[in-house]
Each structure stands twice: as C-alpha cells, then as structure tokens.
N, C-alpha and C positions, 0 to 999 in steps of 0.2 A: 285848759286848766287841769291840774292833776285831780284824780278822784280823792275823796276823803278817806276811803278805806279799801284795803285789799284783804279779802278773806282767803287764807291758804289752808287747804285741807289735804293732808297726806293720807293715801289709802293703799292698803295691801290686803287683798282677799277678805274684805269686810263689806260685801255688797249690801246686805240688809241694813247694817248700821249706817253706811254711807248714804243710802237712799233716805233713811229716816232723818239724818242730819240735814241733808239738802232740802228735804220737804219742810223742815222747820224753818229754814232760812228763806225759802221761796214763799211759804205761806204768809209769813210776817217779815218781809224784807226790811232792812234798815232804811230809815228815811233819808239818811245822808247818801251822797253818791258813792257807789261801791262796785266792786267786781268780786266774783267768786271763782277761784281757781282750784281745781283738784289735780294733785300730782299723783299719778298712779305708779306704784313701784312694781310694775310687771305682774299685776294680779292675773289670776287664771279663772276667776269666778264670775266674769262679766261685769265687774265693778266699773271699769272705764266706759264700757258701752252703755250701761245704765245711766251713768252720770252725764254722758253726752246727750242723752235724750231730754235732759232737764233744760228748760229755757234759761238763758243768761248764765250758764255754767260753762267755763272753759276748762277742758281737760288736757293735761300735759302728760305724755308717756315718758317716764323716766328711763325706759329702755332696759332696766334691770331693777332688782331690789337694792336701791341705793342707801337705804336706812332713813331714819327720821330726820336727822340734821341736814344731810345732803339734799333730800327731797324738798324739805322746807326752803332751803336756799334756792333751789330751782324755781320754786313758786315765787319767792320774794323777788328774784331777779327778773321774772317775767311780768311783774305787776308794776303799777305806778302809784298806788295809793299813798297819801301822806302818812297814814297809819296802817299797820299790818296786824291782822288778827290771825294767829296760829291756832288752828282748831282741830282737835282730834275727830276722826270720822265717827267715833262712838260717843259723840255728844249730841244733845238735843237742846236747841237754843230757844227759850220762850220769847214771846213778843216783847219788844222794848229792852231786852237785855243788852244788846249791842249798843243802842243809843245811850243807855245808862253808863256803860263802860267807857264810851267815848266822852261822856260828860265828866267823868273822873279826870280825864286828861285836861279838859277845859278848866276844871277847878284846881288842878295841881300841876302847874307848868314845870315844876322841878322833877316830876315823875316821868320816867322813860318807859317803864313797864308796869302794867296793871293786870291783875288776875281776879276773877270773881270767886264767890263761894260755890264750890262744886258739891252736888248731892247725887246719890245713886237713884235708881228707879223707884225706890221706896222713900226717898226724901232724906236718907241718912247722910250726914255730911262727911266729906273726905278731907283729911288733913293735907291740903294742897299747897302748902308753903312751909318754909322753915329757915333754919340758920345755915350758914355756909357749911358744907359737908366737911367733917373732921371726925376723929374718933369720939370725942366727947359729944359733938353735935348729933352724931348718929344715935348715941345712947339716949340723949334728950328727946330726939324725935320718936324713938320707940316708946318711951314713957308717955309722951304726949298722945300717941296713938292709942294707948291703953287707958287714957284719962278722959276728961270731959271735952271731947272733940267738938260737940255741939256748941258749948260755951266758948271755946277757943276760937271757933270760926264765926262767931257773932260780933267780933270786935275788929274794927279797922286797924290795920297794922302795916308797918314798913319792914317786912322781912328781908332776908338776904336773897330769897328766890321764891318764885311762884311756878307752878307746874306749866309745862308747855302744852298740856291738854286744852287749855284755853288761855292764851297769853296775848295781850294787846301791847304792841310796841310802836313807838314812833319810828318812822323810817330813817330819819336822820341819826337816831341813836343806834339802830340796827346796823346801818352802813358804816358808822364810825368805828364799830368793833369788828368789822369784817364778817357780819352775819354769824350764823351758828358754826361751831367748831366741828368739822366733819370727821375728826378723829373718833367721835362718838357715834357709833352706828345706831344705837338705841340706849336710852337711859342716861341721865345726868347731863345731857346736852343743854337742858333748860337751866340747870344750876350753873353750868359754865357760862352760858350766855348772860345770865343775870349778874354773875360775878364780874364779867368783862364790862358790862354797862355801869355797874356800881364803881368800878375802878376809875371811871371818868368823872366821878362825883355826882352821878345821877341816882335817882331813887327808884325803888321797887315798891309798889302798893298792892296790898291785898284788901279788897273791899267786900264786905258782906252785904252791901246794898244791891249787889247784882248776883243773881243765882242762875247757874247753868247745870243741867243734868248731864252726868258723866257715867255711862255704863261701863265702868272701868274694867280693862283687861280683855274685853271682847275681841279687840283687833290685835291682841298680842300673840306671839308665837307660843308654842307649847311651854309648859312650866320649866322643863329642863333647858330648853333653848333660851327662854327668858332669863333664867338664872345665870347661864353662861355669859349672855350678853351684858347683864348687869355687872357681873364681876369684872369683865374686861373693861367696861366703862369706869368702874370704881378704881381699878388699877391705873388707868390712864389719868383719871382725875388726881389721884394721889401722887403720881409721878410729876405732875405739874405743880400742885399746890402744897403737898406734904411729902417731899421725896425721902426724907429720913424715915418715914413710917412705912415705905413700900416693902422692905424685907419682912417687917412684922405682919403687915397685911397679907402678903403672899403666904407666909407660914401659917397664919390663922386660917386662910382659905384652904390650904392644903390639908391641915388637920381636920377640917370639916368635910373634906372630900369634895370640895366645890370644883365644878368645871370652870376652866378659865380659857 
C-alpha cells in the first residue's frame, strides 16, 4: 500500500536550518505512514552528509543547483505518498501540525492544496497567501503586508495561492498538472503551481488552525541574487499570464535599475 505522506525538503547550503527542521520532524513524527526525502542542490556545507546521518531520512543528490521547482519535482517523483508536503529547510514543525494539516484534506475533499499559518521565530505572522499575481494584486498584497497581518492570518480562506514554504498537495492533483513548472528557478513557482491546480476546478485552502515556524530567508541567496531571480520569475509569470503587460513590466524594472 502507498504511504499516506511524502515530505519533500529542498536544501541548498542551509545545514543548521535543515538539521533543525529534520530534528522537529524526527522528534515528533507524523502518526500516519510517511517518508522524509531531502533533495540536496549540490550544497558545499555538509548539509547532505548531516541529513544522511538522520534515521529514516533519504537524501537525493540533485547533482547541481537545480533550483526550487526542479528539485521538488525530483523529490516528488522519487516518493510514493498519497499526499505530498513541500517543506522549506528553514521551517520548524511543531508536534501535531502535519496531522492537523492532513485532517484539513479529510474535511475538504474539494481542496487540492492546503497551507498553514506561518510565523517567524518570535511568533510574528507571515502573509503566506494571496491573489493571483497581477499588477493590481501585487499592489493589494503590499497594502496587506503593511496592515493587520495578524488578523488577516487568523481567518480560514480560499486564496489563489499559498506559499511553497509549507504546502500540502494531493499527489493526484500534483501529477495532473505535471508537477511544478521548472521554468521558475526560484520564486513564483508556488503561485504558478496553485494556478494550474485551480484551473482544473480544484481549491486552495489557507488554514489558521495549523501553525508552522518559518525562519524566512535564511536559506535564500544574497539579496542581489534573490532580487534578480525574483524579477526573472516575475517576467516568466507575466509572459504566460499577462503577456500584454510584459513591456511595461520590463520598462518599470529597467527604470528601477533592477537586475533581470
């Protein structure tokens, strides 16, 4: 019989965070049958070796820094769980959180993707969901980030997307859309993935009943590199979903001196 859950963690030079994440999973493992797979994007800090020393953790060497979408796909293809949890290496999962997230699937058969409430190390909430990316949606998201994020993240919602930092998806839905779009090296691959799932008439759920700690940005590249990667992903997203806006977006980024 297939396992209930496959936990896929992509890692790149984030040994301390990865060890903390794995320790949280091993200390209070999900009660349902599961497997834990780490896909290492050619780390040079001993991440893969440290993960291999953990019991019941399977490590896959990606052979190069393949990016977030491609590495997650490697992990998904190598696993068998009915459900798949994509989990950042810079997360810490408290006891019972995964079971609670799976319970949301049990309670909502029309939901293909579910994401929990994310908080940082001090308990401050992250706006980890939103509307389909567009010029107006990006302005709304910025206003929300400056507003009552705590109140906004206390309500169950059916947004257009939830972040891939902690994203539970049914395998049947993931495979139906061809997994994550590997044109996105990093950033917006989660938005694209959720959009593809929603296009099939399935729903995305944000639940505040489950909370996971996300030490955001600790495993990201430098600020300049992150900015360039985000802008490339944003252009790729607009080419697919808003092609008429691409020249204006490119001009806006050029005027801002953005790397692309």
